[in-house]
C-alpha positions as CSV (number, residue, x, y, z in Angstrom):
1,X,-66.6,189.0,54.4
2,X,-68.6,191.9,52.9
3,X,-68.2,195.5,54.1
4,X,-71.3,195.4,56.3
5,X,-70.1,192.3,58.1
6,X,-66.7,193.7,58.7
7,X,-68.2,197.0,60.1
8,X,-70.5,195.0,62.4
9,X,-67.6,192.9,63.5
10,X,-65.6,196.0,64.3
11,X,-68.4,197.5,66.2
12,X,-68.9,194.4,68.3
13,X,-65.1,194.3,69.0
14,X,-65.2,197.9,70.1
15,X,-68.2,197.3,72.3
16,X,-66.6,194.3,74.0
17,X,-63.3,196.2,74.4
18,X,-65.1,199.2,76.0
19,X,-67.0,196.9,78.3
20,X,-63.9,195.1,79.4
21,X,-62.1,198.4,79.9
22,X,-64.9,199.8,82.1
23,X,-65.0,196.6,84.2
24,X,-61.3,196.9,84.7
25,X,-61.6,200.5,85.7
26,X,-64.4,199.6,88.2
27,X,-62.4,196.7,89.6
28,X,-59.2,198.8,89.9
29,X,-61.1,201.6,91.6
30,X,-62.1,199.0,94.2
31,X,-58.8,197.3,94.6
32,X,-56.8,200.5,94.7
33,X,-58.9,202.0,97.5
34,X,-60.7,204.7,95.6
35,X,-64.1,203.6,96.9
36,X,-62.9,204.4,100.5
37,X,-63.4,208.1,99.8
38,X,-65.5,208.1,96.6
39,X,-68.7,206.6,95.4
40,X,-70.0,206.4,91.8
41,X,-73.0,208.6,92.3
42,X,-73.0,210.1,95.9
43,X,-70.5,212.3,97.6
44,X,-68.5,210.7,100.4
45,X,-65.3,212.2,101.8
46,X,-64.5,213.0,98.1
47,X,-66.7,213.9,95.2
48,X,-68.6,211.2,93.4
49,X,-67.3,209.8,90.1
50,X,-70.4,211.3,88.5
51,X,-69.5,214.8,89.8
52,X,-65.8,214.4,88.7
53,X,-66.9,213.4,85.2
54,X,-69.4,216.3,85.0
55,X,-66.8,218.9,86.2
56,X,-64.3,217.6,83.6
57,X,-66.6,217.2,80.7
58,X,-65.2,218.7,77.5
59,X,-61.8,219.4,79.1
60,X,-59.1,218.0,76.8
61,X,-56.5,217.8,79.6
62,X,-58.7,216.0,82.1
63,X,-57.3,212.5,81.6
64,X,-53.6,213.6,81.9
65,X,-54.3,216.1,84.7
66,X,-56.2,213.6,86.9
67,X,-53.7,210.8,86.2
68,X,-50.9,213.2,87.2
69,X,-52.6,214.2,90.4
70,X,-53.2,210.5,91.4
71,X,-49.6,209.7,90.5
72,X,-47.9,212.6,92.3
73,X,-50.2,213.0,95.2
74,X,-50.7,216.7,94.4
75,X,-54.3,217.7,95.3
76,X,-55.2,214.1,96.0
77,X,-53.8,211.2,98.0
78,X,-51.1,209.4,96.0
79,X,-52.4,206.2,94.5
80,X,-50.1,203.2,94.5
81,X,-50.8,202.0,90.9
82,X,-49.0,201.7,87.6
83,X,-49.5,204.3,84.9
84,X,-51.7,201.9,82.9
85,X,-53.9,201.3,86.0
86,X,-54.2,205.0,86.7
87,X,-55.2,205.6,83.0
88,X,-57.9,202.9,83.3
89,X,-59.2,204.2,86.6
90,X,-59.4,207.8,85.3
91,X,-61.0,206.7,82.0
92,X,-63.6,204.8,84.0
93,X,-64.3,207.8,86.3
94,X,-64.5,210.3,83.4
95,X,-66.9,207.9,81.5
96,X,-69.4,207.8,84.4
97,X,-72.7,209.1,83.2
């Protein structure tokens, strides 16, 4: 395989992986009850995912801080999920345009 084909293949793999990851985050946010209080674009009882992403844009500690809050229940209702699931949910929320 030439260099260009390899790069294109890598790009496609990354695109498919990102798409699968986003779908998993969306599905997890549904199954773990996040959507009871949150919406992707409109405020409900809690802020929208869009607002959360905007308020955390450029903050290097956002992922770890939000996962910690969901895991411990400090500043947010404790979410019954594995660390990997919380990472996926938070990554999905922070990637909301």
